[in-house]
N, C-alpha and C positions, 0 to 999 in steps of 0.2 A: 780489844779484838782478839779472838782466839788465834792461837798459832796454827798454821797449816803445815802438815808434815807429809813426807813420803813415808808410808808405813809398810810398803811391800814392793818387791820387784821380782820379775821373772824373766827367764830367757829360754826360748825354745830353739834348739839347735838341730838342724836337719841331720839325718843319719848318714848321708853320703857326703864325701869330702874329695877334693881334688888337690893333690900336691903340685908344687911347681914343676917337679920332674914329669908328672903325667901331662900337665898342661903344655909344657914345652914340646914334648914328643908329639902330641896331637897337632899343635900349631905348625910345627916344622913339616909334618906330613902334609898338612893343608898347603903350606907355602910351596912345597915341591910339586904338588899336583897343579897348582895355579901357574907356577913358572914353566912347567912342562906344557900346559895347555896353551900358554901365550908365548911360547918360545920364539916364534917368528917376530912378533911385535917387540919383544924384549931385545932381540938381536938387532932390529932395525932402529932401536932407540925410541920407538913410539910408546913404549910402556916400561915402567920401572919394575925390576924383579922384587918380589917380596923377600925381605931379609929374615933370616932365621932369628928366633927368640932364644933365650938361654936362662937358666936358673940364676946365674950371676947377675944378668941384666935386670931381672925382675926384682931380686932382693935389694940390689943397689938403688933402683929407682923408687922402691916403695917400702921396703922392710917386710914384705909379705912372703910367707912360705907356704901357706895353705888357705883354702876357702871351703866352706860348707855350701852345698847346693841341694835344691829340691830334686834335681835330676842331673847325673853326670854323664850318662851314656851318650846323650845327644851332643853335649858340649865337647866330648872327647872324640866324637866321630868326625874325621876330617872332611867328610862329605855333607855334614849337617851343621855342626858348629853352633848349636844353640840347645837349650834344654828342651826335652820332650815332655810336655805335661798334658795328660788326657783331658779333653773337654768334658765338663760335667753338665748334667742336665740342670734345668732351673730348680728342680725339686731337691737336688743334692746340695750339701754344704759346700760352699766355694772353698778353694784352696787357701785363700787368705783368711777366711773365717776359721778354717780348720787350724791353721797356724796360730791364730789369735786366741782360740780357746785353750790351746796347750800352754801358751805363755801366761795367759790370764789365770789359769788354775794355779800355777806356781806362785804368782804374785799374791793372789787371794789367800793362799795357804800361809805365806809369810806374814801377811797382814792379819791373819787369824779372823778372816771374814768369809761369809758365804756370798754367793752371787746376788742374793736378794738384798744384801746390805748396800749394794751399789745402786745409784740412781741416775748415773750419766756415764756414757762411754764416748771417748774420742779415739777414732782410729786415724793415726797420723803417720803418713809414710810418703815416699817419693812417687810411687806409681800405684794405681788401682786397676784391678783386672776388668772393671766395668765402670761405666759412668753412673749408673743407678740401677736398682736401689742401693743405698749406701752399705758398704761392708759393715760399718759400725752397727747399723740397725739389724743386719743379719746376725751379728754376734750378740746383740742385745736379746733378740728372740731366742737364740740358742741357749743363752745363759738364764733365760726366764727373768729378765730384769725389767722392772717398771721404770718409767721416766723417759729419758730422751737420749739420742745418740746422733753423732754426725762425723763425717770424714773431713780431714783437712790435709792440705799438701803445701809444704814450704820446703820441698826437696829435702836435703840433708839436715835441715834445721827443724823438720816437722815435729819431732818429739819434744824439743826444748820450747818451741813456740806453744805446743799443746800444754806443757807444764804451766806456762804463763796464763793461758786461757783457763785451765782448770783451777789454778790458784785464785784467779779473779772471780770465777764462778762460785767457788766455795765462800769466798769473802763476801760476795754480794748476796748470798743466800739462795741462789738459783739451783744449787746442788749441794748435797751433804758429802757424798763420796764420789770421786771420779776415777774411772779406770782408763788409763791411756795405753793404747796398744799400737805397736809399729811392726806390721808384717811386711818385711822387705824381701821381695823376690828380685833382687838386683841382677841375677843371672839372666833374666829375660830381657833386660834393656841394655846390657853391655854388648858391644860388638866383639865377639870372640875371634873374629878374623882380622882384627886390627892390632898389629904388634905393639903399638903405643899404649893400648889400654886393655888388652885381652886378659890381663892378670889381675885387674883392680878389684872386682866385686865378688861378693859372696851373699848367701841368703841366711836369714835369721828372723826371729820375731821376739820382741821385747814387750814387757808390760810393767806399768807402774800403778800403784794405788795412792791417791791423794785424799786426805781427810783432815778434819780438825783434830788437834792433839788431844783435846779432852774426851774424844770418843775412841781414840786409837788404842788397840790392844797389843800391837806388835812389840817385841823386845828390841827391834831395830828400827829406830825412827830418826828421820832427818828433817829438821825444821827448814822451811823455805824462807830464808832471810829476805831475799829480793830476786826479782827477775828483770831482765833487760834484753830487748830484741832490737835488731837492726837489719835494714834491707837497703840494697843499692843495686840498681839494675846493671846487668852485664850479660853479654852474649858468650862469654868465655867458657861457660858450662851450659850446654843446651841439648834438648831433645825435641825435635819438631813433630813427633808423632802425635796424632790427635784425630778427633772425629771429622775434621774437615779434609782429611787426607784423600778420601774417595772423591772429593770434588775437584781436586787438582788434575791437570792433564798428566797422564801416566803416574798419578799419585800412588797407586797401589803397587807399583814396581818396587823392587828391592833397592832402597835408597839409603845411603850412609847416614844422612842426617835424621833418619827416623829411629836411630839408636843413640846411646850416650855419646856425646862429643865434648871435648874440652881442649882448650889451649893451656896445657899444663904449666908452662913457664910463666904466662901472664897470671894465671890463677895463684901460683905460688907468690909471685911478686906483689900482687895486690891484696890477697886475702890475709897473709900473715900479719902485716902491720895493722890491717883493719881489725882483726880479732884481738890482737894484743892490746890495742888501744881501747877496744870495748871492755875487755876484762879489767884493765887498769882504771878506767873511768868508773866502772861499776863498783870496784872496790873502794875507790876514793869517795864516791857518793854515799857509801855505807860506813865510812871511817874505819876501813879494814886495811891493814898493811899486807902487802904481798908476803912479808916475812911470817905472817900468822897463818898462811895457808898450809894445811896438812896434805891436801890432795888436789890435783887437777885431773878431772875426767874429761879428756878432750875427744872431739870427733876423730874417728879413726879412718883417715883418708890416706895419709902419707907420713911416715915416721920423721922425715926431715922437716916437714912443715910443723909437726907437733914439737919437735925438739927446739926449733927456732922460736916458736910462740912461748914455750916454757922458759927459754933463756931471757926473752924480752920481759916476761911477766915477773919471773923470780929473780932476775938479775944475776943468774948463774946457770951452769949446766944442770938441768933437772935430774934428780936422782930417780932411780927406777921406782921407788916407793912413793915419790912425790907425784910422778906422772906415769902411771901404769899404761902399758901398751898391749892391746890384744890383736893388733894388725897381723902379726906373724901367724896367728891361728885362724882368725876369722876373715881377714882381708877387709876391704871397705864394705860396710853394710849400711851405708847411707845414714838415715836418721837414728838407726838402732845402735850405732857404734859407741857413742858416749854412754848410752844406757847400759850396754853390755859391760863396759868398763866399770861404771858405777856399781852395778849389781855384783860383779865378781871381786871388786877391790874396795870394799867399804866396811866389811865386818871387823877389821882390825882397828878402826878408829875408835877413840874414846869420847865420852861426853865432853862437849865444848869444842871439839875439833871442827875446823871450817874447811870446806872444799867447794870446788866450782865444777858444775856440769856445763860443758860448752860444746856447741855444735856449729858448723858453718858449711856453706856449700853454694849450690846454684841459686841464682837470684841476682846478685849475691845476697845471702841471708846469713845471719849469725844470731844464735840465741844463747844467753848466759843465765845460769841459775846458781845463786850463792846459797849453800845449805850448811847447816850446823848439826852435828850429831847431838842428840838429846841423851 
C-alpha cells in the first residue's frame, strides 16, 4: 500500500493582535465599571467584586503573551468586550471561508499543487458560523474543486481527527488528495469578561494537504506512520450555545454558559495523564521508543500542561527544540494550535526523523498522529 504523506501546510494569521498589557488594561477598566455599578450589592455582601487581572497572572497561568484576533476594537472596549464582525450577505464569502482560502493557498503552494488537484476538503474546527450549508462546500466552490467536502467538529482535536479521516479516505480510494482546513475564530466564543479565561484564546486558520507519496511533488513531506484517536465524555470543558437556545425560557438572554467554560484544575488533572498514556501506547503499538522522537507538536492550550505531558512521554524535561511552543505568540487557537507548531517547526528535521502531532480538549477528545520525515 502506498504511503500517505502530509505534503503541504499553511497558516493564515490575522493582522490584528492584542498583547497582555492591552488586554489587562481593558479588562480592569471593565471590572472597575462593573464594581462601581454594583457598589451597593458589593458593600452588602450580595455580590462579589470583580478582581483585577494582571500580565503576571496571565503568563504564570498559561504562558501566553499575545494573541491574534479578527477584530480587537470590540474586545478592548470595556463596554463591549467581544469582537465586532460585520454580518455578510448570503452572496458574500463567509469570514471562515475567507480565512480558509488564505491558509489553503499557502498549503497548496508548499505542496506544489493547484486547487484542481484536490478532490476532497474537510473543514475541521471547534465552532462554525452557521449550521448549513457547510463552510467546506463554500470553500470547495470558491476554489473550483470537483469532488466532495464536509465539516467536522471534535473541538480542539478537530484537525488531528480530520487527519485520521483523510488518511483513511485516501487509503480506501475514496479520495486522492485531501485538504484539511481549520478556521478558528476563538475570540467569538471566549468570555472576555471572565478573569479566569479572558486571556486564553486567539484566532488563526491552518491548512494541510494529504496525498499518496508516489504523487507528491513537495520537497517537504512527512509520512503518516499511524493515527490514533480517543474520546471520553466530560463536562469540564463546555459551551451550551446552539440552535435550541431560542426554545429555552429566557434562552436568548446573556448567559455565561453560552460561551466557553472550563474547570481548569480538573481538566489539567484528568487530561495530562490521558494524553501521555495515549502517546505512549501509540508509540508502543508501532514499536517506537520515546527516545527516538525528534519532535512533539502538542496542542497549544497551556504551557504547564504541555511541559508535564512532555516529561511523562520523554522521561525528562523537554528541550525547546523537542517540544516547540507557540502559545506565547498565538495563545490557544483550539484545533489549529498543534498544526501551527508543526508548520513552523518542522523544516529543520531530516529524513528519518519521527515526530508526533497531538491535540486534546473538550469531549474529552485526543488525537495522535505519528509522522516521519521523508
